[in-house]
N, C-alpha and C positions, 0 to 999 in steps of 0.2 A: 191699742190703737195700730193699725197696719203700718209697717215700716215705711212702705211705699207712700201711704198718705201722708205721713210725718215729713217725709222727704220733699214731696209735692208742696206742702205749705210752707216748709223752710224755704223752698226756692222762690216762692209768689210772694210771700210776706217776710221780707227781710229787715223792713224798716217801718216805722209808724206812718209814713206817708203812704205806704202800700195798703193800708186799711182803708184809705178812702176809695180805692179800685176794687173793694170786696165784692160789690153787686156785680160788676162786670165779670170778675173772675168766676161767680157762682153760676151766672148765666151761660157763660162759656163752658163750664162743666157740666150743665143739664143738657146743652146741646149735644155735646159729645156723648153723654149718656145716652140720649134717644138714638142717635146714630148707630151706636154699638148695639143697642137692643133691637133695632130694625135689622142690622146685618145678621144678628143671632137668630132672628125669626126667619130670614130667607135661607139660611144653611139649613135650620130644622126642616122647612120644606124640601128643599133639595134633596135632604139625606132621606126623608120618607117617600119621595117619588123614586129614587134610585133604588132602595130597598124593594119597593113594590115590583119596579121592572125585573129586578134581578130574580125575584121569586117567579115573576111570570115566564121569564127566559128558562129558567131551570125546569119549570114544568113543561114548557115546550120541547125542551130537548128530551126530556124523559119521554114524553109522547111520541116524537119522532124516532128515538130508539126502539121503543116498543112496535112502532109501526114497521120499523126497517127489519127488526128481527122476526116480525111475523111474515113479511114479504119475503126475507131471506129463507125461511123455513118453507114458504109455499114455492119459492123458486126451485129449492132442493127437491122438494117432493115432486114438482112437475118435472124437472130435469132426470130425477130416477125413472120417472114413469116414461118419459120421452126416449131416453137413451137406454131404457132397460138394463140400468146398472144398479149395483148392490150399494155403492159408496158414492159420495157426492164428488170425491177428487176424481174417481173414474168417470163420473159424468160429465166433469168439467172438460176433461181431455178430449172426450168425443165431441163435447159440443163444440170447442175450439177447431177441432178438425174440420166439422161442417161448415163453420163460418170462413175457414180458409178457402174450402172448395168454393163456397159462394164469393169470395173475392176474387178467386182466380177466374171464376165464371164472368164476373163483371169486367175484369181486364181483357178478357178473351172476346167479350162482346164490343168492347172499345177498340180493340185490334181489328175485328171483322168489320166495324164502321170504317176505320181508317183504310183497310183494304179495299172496302168497297168505293170509297172515295178516290182512292189510286185507281182502281180499275175503271170508275166512271171518267176521270179525266184521261185515262189512255185511251178508252173507247171513243171519247167526244174528239180527242186529238186526231185518232185514226181516221174517225168518219169524216173529217174536214180535209183530210190529205187529198190531193187531185181535184178538189171542189174549190176551196176557199183557202188557198195557202197563207193569206194573212191572218185568218181565223184559227190556223194551227197552233201558232205560237203561243197564244193566250192560255189555254189549258196546259201547254207543255211548261210555261213559265210558273204558273200555279203549283203544278206537280214538282218543279224543280225547287221552288221556294219552300214547299213541304218537306222535301228530303232534306233541305238544308237546315230547316227549324228543328228537325228531330235530332239532329247530331248533338247538339248541346244539352238537350233533355236526356239523350242517353248517357251522355258523361255524368249528368247530374243524378241519373238513377243507377250509377255504377255499372253500366253495360247490363241493363236488366233485359233489353230486347234486341239482341244483336242479329237474330235471324230475320226480325221484322225489319230493320234498318237495311239489312243485306238484300232482302226481297225488294224493298222499294228502291234501293239503289241501283239493283239490276234491271228493274222495270224503267227506272228513268233512263238508263243507259241504253237499253233496246229501243226505248220510243225515241230517244235522242238519235240512234243510228238510223232507225226507220224514217225520221224526217230528214235526217242528212241525205240519205239515198234518194229520197223523192226530190228534194231541192237540187240536189247534184244531176239526178238525172234530167231535171229541167234545164239546168245549165248546159249539161252535155248536148242536149238537142239543139239549143240555140247556138253552141259552137260549131255544131255540124253544118247547121245552116250558113254559119258566117265563113266555113271553110277552113276553121281552125284544125292543125296548128300553123297554116299558111301566114305568114306575116301580113298584118294589116296595118294600115294607116290611121284608120279610126273605125268605129262602129257604125254600120250603115244606119241612116237616118230612120228608117222602118223597124229597126231593132232596138233602137236605143232605149225605148221605155220599158221593153221587156228584159233588156240587159241590166238596167238599173234595179228593176224589181227582184230578180233573181239573186243578184248580187247582195243586194240589202236583205233580203230573207236568210241568205247564208251568213252573213255578218251577223243579223240579229239572233240567229240560233246560237252563234259561237260567243257573242259578247258576254253572257253571264259568268261563262268559263274564264274568260279573259280577265274580267274584272276581278273575280275572285283569286285567279293567280295573281294579278297586280297586287291585291291586298296582302296576300301572304309573302309578296317580295317588296316590301315597301323600300329597302335599300338593296337594290339588284347588285350584284358583283358580276365577274366575268364568268362566273360558274352557271349564271342563268341563261337558259337557252329559250327564247321565246317560241310558241308553237307556231304552226304555219297556218295561215288565214285560209278557211275552207274554200272560198271561190279559187284562190291560187292553187290549192291542193287538186281541185278538179281540173284547172287548166294545164297543171303539169303532167297529169296522167299520160296524155299521148305522147309527150315529150319524153316521159320516162320510157314507154314502151320503144320508141325510136332509139333511145340511149342503149337500152337492153340489147334490141336487135345488132346494133353496129359494134357494142363493147362487150360481147359474150361470145362464147363457144370459139369456133376457129375461123371467125372472121377476120381478114387480113389488118382491120383498124383495130383490133384486140390483141396487143403485143406486149408481153411482160416487160421488154426493154423500151417500151415507148408510153409510159403512163401519161406523156404530156398530150397524147391524141385526146384522150377522153375529158382530161382537164381543160384544154384549149376548147374542145367542144362546148363545155358548159359555159365558158367565157363568151363564145360566139353566141349562144343562145341569149346570154344577158344582154349583149350589144344588140342583137338581132331585133329583140321584143322591147327595148328600152322605150322607143319612141311610141309604140303602141300602149304601152303601159302608161305612160305618162300622159296621154290622150285619153284613154279609156277607162283606167282604173283610178288614177290619182284623184280626180274630182269626187269620185264615189267615197274613196277612203277619208278625203278630207272632211267630206259633209257628215260622214258616220262617226268620226272619232274625235273631231275638233273640240266639242265641248265636253270631253271627259278626259280622265287622268291617263288614259291609253294614248292621248296624243302625244306623248312624250317618248313612246317607243317606237324608232324608225322602223321596226320589222312589222308594224300595224299601220302607221301613219305614211311612210313611204312606199310606193308602188315597187320600185325597182329594188328596194331592201328586201320587201315582203315576197317578190319573185324570187330572189336570190336565196331567201330562207327556205322558200319551197322545194328549191332544187337541191339544197345541202343533204336531206335524208338519202336521197338517190346517190350520191357522191359517197356517203359514209358506207352505203351497203356495197358500193363498188370497191371501196378500199380495204374493207374487211376480207372480201373475197380474193382481192388482188394480192394482199399481203400473205394470207394463206398458201398462195401458189408460189411466192417466191421465198417462203421461209427457209433460212439457212443460206440465202444467197446475198451477202453482204452489199456487194456491188450494185444489184438490183434495188435493194431497199435504200441505199444511199442515194441512189438516182430518183427513186421515188420520192423521198423526202425532200430532196432538192425541188423538184418540180412542184410538190405540194406547197411548200414555203413560196414559190415564185406565183403560185396560183393565189395563195392568200394576199400576198403584196400587191398582185394587179387587181384583185377585187376591191381591196381597202384603197389603193391609190387612184383607180380609175372611178369607182363609184362611190366612194367614202363609206363603205359599208361598215356599220358598227352597229347591229340589230337590237342590241339592248338599250344603249344610249350613246348620243355623240361624244360624251365624256368618258365613255367606258370602252377601251379598245376590244376589238374582236380576237378572241384566242386563236381562231382560225383552224382549219383542217389538220394542221401540223400538230396541234395540241391533242386533237382527237387521236391521230395516227400514233403518236409517241407516248402519250400519257395514258389516255383512256384504254387503247389497245394493247398498251404496254410494250411498245418497241423502242422505247427511248434506249435503254440499256444495249440492245442488239445494234442499233443504229450507231451509237457512241462508240461502242468497241469496234465496228467496221471503219469509222472514221479514224479512230486513233490509229488502228493499224496501218490504213494506208497513208495518214500523215507521217508514222515513224518510218514506214518503207520509203517513203520520198526523202525523208529526213536523211536516212543512210546512204540513199542513192547520191545526195547531194555532197555529204561529207566524205564520201569515199571516191569521189569523181577524181581524175588524175590531175586536174589543175585547180581543184578544191581550195588549197591553201595558198595560191597565188593572189598577189595583191592586184585589185583591178584599178587601173589607173584612169579609166575611161568613164565609169558610172558615176563619178561625183566630181564636183567642182575642183579647179587647180588648187584652192585655197584650203580645202578639206582634207581630213585624214583619209587615207585611202583604206577601205575595208578588203578583206579576201574575197574571193568569187563565193565562198560557201556561206558568208556572213550574209550577203546580198541575197543569195538564193534562199537562205533561211528565212531572212526577213520577208521575202515574197511568198514564201510557203506560208508564214503565220499570217500575213495580210489574208491569202485565200482562205485560210481557215477561219478567219474572222467572218468572212463573207458566207460561211457555209451554215454558221448559226446567228447571224446578225438579227435575222427576221423571227426569231423563236419567240413566242409569247411567255413560255414558262421562265420565269427567273432562275428557279433552281437548275432547270436544263441548262440555260446560258452559262450559270457560274460553274457547273460541273464540266461543261465543255471547255471552258476557259482554264480551270485547274488541271483538268486531266489530259488536255491535248497541248493547249499552248503553252502555259507556264511549264508543263513537263518538257516539251521540247526546248524551251528556253534554258531549263535547269541542264539538260543534256548537254546543250552546246556550251553552257558554261563550264561543265566539267571536263569537256573535251579542251577548251582554251586553257583551262586551269592546269590539266595535266601535261599540256604541251608547254606551259611554262615551268612547271615544276621539273619538266625533263630537261629542258634547256639549262636550268640552274644545277642540277645535278650533273649533268655531264661537263659543265664548265668549271665546276669546282675541281680542286686538286684532288681531293677525296674521290670525286665521282668519275674523274679520268681514270684515276687508278683501279676502281672497282669495275668500270664497264670496259676497261682494256681498249679505249679507242685508239685508233690507228691515226697517223698523221693527216691522211685525207679526212677522216671524220673531223679530227679537230680543226682543219682548215675550214669546213663547214659551219663552225661554230664561231670562227673568229671574223674580224673584219666587218665588211658590209654584210656579208652573208649571215653573220650572227645577228647584226642589227636588224635584217630582214626577217628573221625568225621573230625577234622580240616585236617588230613592227606589225607582222600578222596578228598577234594575240591583242597588242595595243588598238589598232586599227579595228579588229572586228568588235572587240569589247565597247569601243567609244560608239561605233556605228549601232549596236544593238541598244546601247544605252539610250542614246538620242531617240531612236525609234519608240523605245518604251515610254520616254518622257513625252514624245509626241502623241502617243496612243492614249495616254492618260487626259490629254486634253480634247480627245474625240468625243462628240456628243454621245455616241453609244456607250462608251465605258464610263462618261461622266455618270450617265443615268444608271448603269448598273452599279456604279459605287455609291450613288444616293440611296438607291434601294437597299443595298447590302447594308449601309450605315443603318439605315431606318430600321430594318429587321434586326439586325445585330443590337440595337438599343433596347428592342421589345424583348430580346432573348428568345421568348417562345415562338417567334415568327421564324427562326431557323430551323428548316425542315431537315427530317432525317437522312434526306439524300445528300445534303450538304455536309454533314460531319459535324464535329464540334467547332465552337468559336475559335479555340485555340489553334485547330488545324487550319481553318480558313486564313487567321492572322498570320500564321508561319507561310502561309503560300502566297498571300497577297500583301497585306499591309498590318504592321502592328497598330496602326490607329483605327481599325475596324471595331466600332463599339464605342469608341472615345466620343466624349462631347466636343462640339466646334470650339475652336479657339476664337480668341477676339478677331482674329483677321480672316475668319471664315473657315471652311473645310480644310483640314489637314490631312494630306494622304491622298494615295490613288492605288488602283488596283495592282499596279506593277511595281509597288515601292519595294518589296522585299528583293524582287528579281532585279530591278534596276539598281538596288543598292550593291547587290552581289556582282554585278558587271562593273559598278563604279570603283569598287574595291579592286578588282581585277585589272582595270585600265590603270588606276593610280599604281599599282604595284608593278606592272609592265613599264609604265613610264620611268618608274624610279629605277627600274633595272637598266633601262636605256641608258638613263643619266649615268648610273653607276659605270655602266661598260664604257661609256664615253670617257668619263673622268679618269678611269683607271688606264684606258689607252693612251690619253693625252698625257697623263702624269708621267707614264713610262717615256713617250716620246719626248717630254721636256727634260729627262735627265741628263742627257748631253749638254744642254743649255746651261743647267744648273751648276755644271761643273766648269764653266768657264771662270777663268782666273785672272784675267787681263783688264778689268773694268778700270783698276786704278792707274795704269800704266799705258792705255791706249792713245795713241796719238791723235791731236785734233785734225790731221789731215785724213786719217783712216776712218773717222767716226763720223756716223751719220749718213754716209754716202750709199750703204747698201745694207741689206739685213743680214744678221749672223748667219753663219753657215750652220751653226748647231740649231738653228731655229727650223731648218728647211723640214726635217721629218715632221715636226708638228704642224706646219703649215699644210704639208701634203696630206697629213692624216684629217686635219680638219676640213680641209677641200673634199677629200674623199667622201667623210662620213656626212656632212652637211648637204653635198651635193645629192646624196641618196635621201636623206632625211627632208629636204626641202621638197621632194617629189612624192614622199610617203605619208609625210605627217603635215597635218594643217598648220595654218599659220600662227594660231594661238598656242598649241603645244610646242610647236617649234621654237617659238620665243621663249616659252619656259625652259625648255632644254637647252636652248643657248645660253640664257641667263646663268643656269646652272654650271654649264661648261665654263662661262666666264668667272664665275665665282671661284671655280676650281683651278683655272690659270692663275687668276689673281692670288689665291691663297699659295699656290705653289712657287710663284716667281717672287712674292712678297717674303715668304719664309727662307727660300732656299738662294735667292739672288739679291734682293734689295736690302734687306737687312743683315745678310750674311757676309757681303764683299763691301769693300770700299771703292768709291768712284770718283774720278777725276771729272772735269767738265765734259771731257771728251767721251767717257765712258758713260756718263749720264745721258748725253746725247744719243749714243748707240743704243742704249736701253730704252730710251723715249721711241727712237725708230722701230725697235723691235715690238714693243708694245702696241704701238700704232698699226704695225703690220698686221698682229694678231686681230685686233679690233676690226680693221678693214676687211680681212678674210671672213671673218665670222658675219659682219654686217651684210656682206654681200649675199648672204643666204636668209639671214633671220631679220634683216630689216635694220634703216638706219636708227642709230642711238641705241639699240639693243644691247650690243657687245659692251658699249661704253658704260650703260647702267649697271651691268653686271661686274665691270671691273672698275668701278669709280673710285674705289680706295686705292687702287694699285696705280691708275692714272694720276691721282692727285699726289701719292708718294713719288712718282717719278718726276712730276712737275716741281715739286718742292726739292728734290735732291739734284735736280738740274738748274737751279737758279745760278745765273752769271755773278762772276767776281768782278774787280776793278777794270776798267778798259773794255768791258764786253757788253755794256750797255748803249743803247741808241734812244734818242728821243722819238716817240711817236705820239700821234693824237690819241686821246682816250677813247676806248672803244665803248659800244654798248654795255658790255659788261662791267666796265667802270674801272678796272684795274690793269689793262694793258697800257701803261704809262711809262714815261722814261724821265730822267733826269742827268745829273753830270756823274759824279763819283759818289762813292759810298760815304766819303767824309762829309761832303755836302748834303747827302742824304740824311746822314746821322744828325747834322746840324738842324736840318728841316725837322725831324722828328722830335729833336730837344726843344725846339723853338714853339713847336704845336702841342707839346706835353703828350706826344704820342696819340693824338686824336687825328691828325691829318698827315698826309705825305706830300704836301703841295711845297714846291721849292719857291722861295722869295724871289730868286733871279729866273725862275721860269716863265717863259711867255704865258700871257693868260690862255686857258683852255688846256694847258698841259699839264700831266701829273707825273711826277718821278716814278720809275720803275724801281722796285725795292730790290737791292743786291743782297748777295748770299750773307756777308757779315752782318749786316743792319737786321735782316730776318733772323739770323742765328742769335743775335743779342736779345731780341724782343721775344723770340721762342722761349729761351732760358731764363728769361727775367722773371716771369710769374705766369700764372695760367691765365689771367685777364688780358695781359699784353699778348699772350700766345694766341688767345682765342681772337683778338682785334686783328692782328696781323693775318691771321689764318683767313679772316673774312675779307680783309683787304686784297688777299691773294686770289681769292675766289674758291678756297679749298672748304667745302661744306661737310665732307665726309670725315675726314682725318681728325682725330682726337690730339690732344696736346701731347699725350705720351707717345702717339704714333708720330708725331712732327719730329720730336726730339729724337725717336730712335732712328729715323730716316736721316735727318741732319747729320747725325753722328758718322754716317757713312761716307761724307765727303772728306776727300784726304786734306783739303784745306782747312778743315775743322778738327782733324783727327787729334791736335794738342790741345 
């Protein structure tokens, strides 16, 4: 038995109970057998059919192959006969050449048909000229569309028919020019009837319809070109120049003839030194015809362009802008011929550029002239003259030479280095005459290039002229300061062999005057540069420079490298903005250099004052009678040894109060106060011993110094600079027994009085050092601390010392300073 049958029976008959379902099992097996037999029969049928079809297909392929071979043989035979060739390969080559000629003939026939269509349209268009001008434009537009449609086909065919496209293009151009001349002639006839170019208020009523028709025909003729140009400049920039509208081109022709007559040849109005003549003439034309254009032309332009994308271009939509645009080609031609005549004459070129920039400004300010878009500023004729015609470098060189010659004349003037006391306020540092004149020169230079439209031109002018002059003047001030320092040093005096007269010029007020010239000039120009950095013109330049520097590639070749620009303007160029906004300005580097020079010259003024005052204080420091001075002679008058110092202070600060501003004068005064304080503290207060009378005399002298200084630098300024010394003098001058009086407490809180120091000591003991109020004192009275009481608390410990110093109102003195001062009293010497 088959193994599979046995396995099947074992699976189905596993118990005696399974024998009861044997009939059902046999029926299921029979059903499966019949199904399988049916599937086998179907498979046999499909196999037989497929075999028959395969045999038929093979026979068909063989039949077609025999037919192809017979046909190929017949073709080869006929090809040999037709081409009169000996081999089939040679016959194929000859046949392909014939077919190529047939294809070329077919293409040529297509070209001929195209040329016939072009000629038909041209003839149709020409036939309508002068008869039905409205019908002229329809075949012209079809011809123009045909020429436009051929262009992408030519590109797709890899330039297969360049001559055809060139011919059709020339035909379209010629036809367009023919139509334009015809329409322009109609407009010229109408203008002659109107008396043009005589200024009119409006179009005569009888001519209004003809006026509208001829204007619209010219605009319709030009409109496809304008739309094509608009599509190719979807994102217009300042480089885009809209073309002149055809009606305005015709209207400008008689004006151009009049312009040529007046401003050419040897006419008196054609002067090389008066370019403002022809520029003002053009402005007068715009002004004279503005009302007429607004009444006669503006409604027509609005009707024609308002529903198109061209309505956003002022050169098409605005009549005055369109008229100004039509006049510009005439001016450009005049500028080209004019510059050729003045080539090499820098003064005439400078004057021409100045007048052209004034013309640009007038046209923009008066008529809001922006031909491309209201948001895109017009570059102006100055850009055409300087950049397009290439006269920028020649103009810049002439301007720089003039500015430098003016600068040298300023700094070499006889009174250039004198301080000017009249040009600025009384509380302001006085600059020199040359600093004021240099600043005026630089402001004038700013006006020379402020209206330039080219950013690279403005930046080059700034760096090559303005900042260059700033740097030259800085070098001059720096050299003056260095010369002063060299000649006032001991080595310098020996090397230079200065005479007594020369040395006298460097000492005293004359020496201060030389330093103040440097200081005042540096501060004046530093402030000027800080003010310029806030000017809208320079802020806009800075913003554009930052934008270009961050893009890197936008820095033009004219501007040099980024590092060069940073070294001339600001190290912040190209840096990202900080959290507090833009950092830096165009004059940062130059202003910083002037700031360093100002600080250095101010420090030298302070050093000179300090040195001379310390020398004047030497006799005062040698006084040795502080401990033996009698009470009757003390405090009544100032010590005689202090007179030289007081005279020196009065002499120096009388000059400085006029030459230096209030703020720097106070700084200098405080430095001098610190120097006086340091000298008297080290050489008088902590070196000698003092009786009560000696301390009173010292207080009188110190108060005299403060009073004299504050007479010039302001109340409280000297005291702020000598606070430590004043507190030390107060402490060393505390009274002893029998020298105290009762006084009501002041607002300061510690000008109080009591009885004697024994009672005072008892009071301090009873309050545990926290208060100085005497139990026997009347209400509202406070005991004034005596010398011995203060001495006991000062030397007790640091906490008691700090407390008593606070009670005395002494805020600057440290505990160590207080002990060092109190040790100088003769009463405490033991």
